[in-house]
N, C-alpha and C positions, 0 to 999 in steps of 0.2 A: 801503173799510173805515174811512177817516178819520172819516166821519160817524157810523158806528156806535160808534166809540170816543168821539166827542163825546157821544153819547147815554148811554153808560156813565158818563161823567164827570158828566152831569146827574143820573143815578140816584144816584151817590155823594153828591151835594150834598143830596139829599133823604132820606137814610136815617134821619134823626132825625124824619121827618115824621109817621109813623103806621103802624099795622099793616096798612093796606090800600094796595095799590100805586096805587089811583086818585088818591091825593094827589100822585103823581108827575107828574100831567098827562100821561098816555100820549099824548094827541093832540099834545102839544108834543114828546115824544120822536120821534113819527112825523114831525113836521115837520122835525126836525133831520136825519133820515135820508132825507127826501124820499119817504116812503111814507104810505099810509093807516094808521089805527090798527089795522085788521084785519090788514093785511099786516105791520105792524111786529111784532105779537104772533106771527104765524105764522112769519116769518123768524127772529125772535129765538129762538123755540123750536127751530127747525131748526139754527141756528148754535150755540146754547148747550147744546142737549141737555136743556133744561128750560124750562118756561113762565116768563115774566117774573115772575109772582107768586111762584113758588118761589125764583127767584134773589134777588129783593128780600128775601124773608123770611129766607133763609139769610144774606145779607150783613148784614141788620139784626141778627140774633141773634149773628152773629160779633162785631160791634162791641159789642153789649150784653154779651156774655160777658167781653170784656176789661175793661169797666167793673165788672161784678159781681166778677170775680176780684180786682180791685185792693182790694176791701173798703173803699173810702173813701166809697161812696155807698150809701144805703139802696135796697132793692129797689123801694120805692114811687117814689123819685126817678128811678131808672133807667126804670121803667115809664112815668112821665110824660114823660121825655126822649124816649122812642121812640114816644110817641103812644098808649099804652095807657091805658084809662080806669081800670084797677084793677091792683093787684099780682097778683091771681088770674088775670086775663086774660093778663097778661104772663108769668106763671109757666107757664101752659098752652102758650103759643107757644114759650117758651124750652125746655120739656121736649120738645116735638114735634121740635125741631131737634137738641138736644144729648142727649136721652135721660135727663137729670137735671134737677132743679129749680134755681132760682137759689141757694138756700141750700146745696145739695149742691155746687154749683160752687165754693163758697168753701172747701171742705174740701181739705186737702193731698192731692195725687195725683189730684184730680178730672180725668177725661178729657173734654175738650170737642171739638166739631167746628168746623172753620173752613172758610168758603167764601171762596176768593180772589176778588179783583176780576178780572172778565173783561177780556180784551184780544183784539180781533179782528185777525187778520193774513190776508193773501191768499196762499193756496198753490195753485199751478197743478199739476194732476195730469191724467192721461189721455194723456200723450205716448206711452205704449206701445200699439201697435195691438192690438185685440181681434178675434179671428176669430169669426164667427158665421155661421149659415145659417138660412134660412127654409124650413120644411118644411110642405107641405100634407098634413094627415093626415085619414083618414076618421074618422067619429064613433067615440069610444071612451068607456069608463066609468071614472070616478074612484072608487076605493075607499079609504075611510079614515074619519076622524071629522070632523064639521063642527058649527058652531054659528052662531047669529045674534049679531052684535055691533054696537055703534054705530060709526059712521064718525067718527074723531077726527083733526082736522087739526093740533091743537096739543098737543105733549107725547106721552108714551107712551099706548098704548091698553091700559088696565088689563084690559079684558075679554079681549083677545087674549093678553096675558101670562098671565093666570090659566088660560085654556084650554090654552096650551102647557104650563104646569106640570102640568096634570091628565093629560097623556099620558105614560105610563110608558115607560122604555126598552124593556120587553117589547112594548108597543103599537107603538112605532116600528119595532122589528125585524120584527114581524108585518106591518105596513103595507108596509115595504120589500120583504119577501118576496113580496108580491102584485103588485109592479110587474113588468110584462113589456114596457115600452116605454121609449123614450128621451124625455127625460132620466131616467136611473134614480135610485133613491134616494127619500127622503122629501121631498116638496115642499109648499110652502104656496100655497094658491090662494084668491084673493078674487074673488067674483062675486056675482051676484044683488043688485046695488046698488039701493037705492031711487031712483026717478027723480029727477033733479036733483042727487043726491049732496050734499045739504046736510049741514053739520056736525051730528052727532047722529043722522042718519038711519041706517037699518040696512043691513047687508050680510051675506053668508054667507062665513064664514072656515072653510077646510078644511085639514086635514093629510092628505095622500094619498100 
């Protein structure tokens, strides 16, 4: 975890660099952690719960909000400090994170969002034994709802989340009532992957 915290320190040093995380030299962050750029992004997303680009954007706008709220610097100067080519582009990025524009952030009582600096620590889990059994079952039919979604290795799968939200409690109760095998209840099943399982390829996601 020490190397990952060193990478976070490097990110912090470049937060004034620009709106795109490519200025952070992701390959250098990968070198610090001893991984490839691809695996750095993938592992970062798994550890942090968000893609690197989202973390950088939130941290950058957290620092920018503090400068904006102080009222001592013009919005154009703040935009330039954080690498944006115009106050309009900065304002759009600011609003995407905070829900309000830079000028509104200077009003009394304005509510802003803050992204804290990440710190990685090693926690060992799994000391409690888990009972399981392997069961050979004859062919059976899955009944429920399914859709085709992209395979996403980094960050949340928006297509799966949207599909899950589309299923009403009544639908789930009906699906659960059709179950006549173990394990009982409503299950999520992923299958029919595109050969190779490349990022962005398709799979079938079912709620059964």
